[in-house]
C-alpha distance (Angstrom), angle and dihedral (degrees) to the residues before:
residue distance angle dihedral
M1 . . .
T2 3.77 . .
E3 3.76 127.7 .
K4 3.78 89.9 -102.1
N5 3.73 100.8 34.2
I6 3.85 132.6 59.3
P7 3.85 122.6 169.0
Q8 3.74 118.1 -109.2
G9 3.79 108.9 -117.0
I10 3.76 148.7 90.5
Y11 3.71 118.5 -45.8
R12 3.78 132.9 -171.3
H13 3.81 116.0 -138.4
Y14 3.84 112.4 -136.7
K15 3.90 87.4 -111.4
G16 3.83 89.3 59.4
N17 3.81 108.4 -101.6
L18 3.78 124.0 125.6
Y19 3.74 125.0 -124.4
Q20 3.88 135.7 179.0
V21 3.83 119.3 -134.9
L22 3.84 106.4 -140.3
H23 3.81 102.5 176.2
T24 3.79 147.0 -34.2
A25 3.75 118.1 -111.5
Q26 3.79 135.4 -174.6
H27 3.73 122.9 -127.5
S28 3.73 110.6 -114.9
E29 3.85 97.0 -137.2
T30 3.80 104.6 32.0
E31 3.81 100.3 25.3
E32 3.83 88.3 -134.7
M33 3.79 110.8 155.4
L34 3.76 114.9 -117.1
V35 3.81 134.1 -167.4
V36 3.85 117.5 -132.9
Y37 3.83 110.5 -152.7
R38 3.79 141.0 154.4
C39 3.74 134.8 -142.9
L40 3.77 117.4 -108.4
Y41 3.71 92.3 -148.8
G42 3.75 139.2 50.8
E43 3.83 113.7 11.6
Y44 3.80 92.2 -13.5
G45 3.79 93.4 -121.1
V46 3.80 121.2 -168.0
W47 3.83 119.0 -125.5
V48 3.64 141.2 176.8
R49 3.85 128.2 -146.3
P50 3.78 133.3 175.0
L51 3.84 109.8 -91.4
S52 3.78 89.1 -130.0
M53 3.84 90.8 57.7
F54 3.84 92.5 40.0
S55 3.83 92.6 55.9
E56 3.84 98.8 39.0
T57 3.83 127.4 105.3
V58 3.76 124.7 -115.9
E59 3.79 129.5 -160.3
V60 3.74 117.2 -109.3
E61 3.84 120.2 176.4
G62 3.76 88.7 -20.1
K63 3.69 97.8 -49.2
Q64 3.82 130.6 105.4
V65 3.87 110.5 -124.1
P66 3.71 132.6 170.1
R67 3.91 114.0 -90.4
F68 3.81 86.0 -138.4
E69 3.86 123.3 17.9
L70 3.91 121.9 -161.2
I71 3.75 108.0 -118.1
K72 3.85 100.1 171.5
A73 3.75 128.4 2.3
L74 3.84 117.5 -136.7
A75 3.86 125.4 -153.0
D76 3.76 115.6 -100.0
């Protein structure tokens, strides 16, 4: 996964819920790369998150784990 490219697919958040990455986008003012994704539960809301935050690791019970882990890649 590069800083400007993230595979479309199904991801598991470190807290357990599933999300589908739809696209990447670029902020019109800052040019920051963003990930456009939707929840695969509840009302299936659509969200955006900075790519740097989406692809970072977080500490869980003393271990570094991905914030979002790719479960299944989907075709572009």
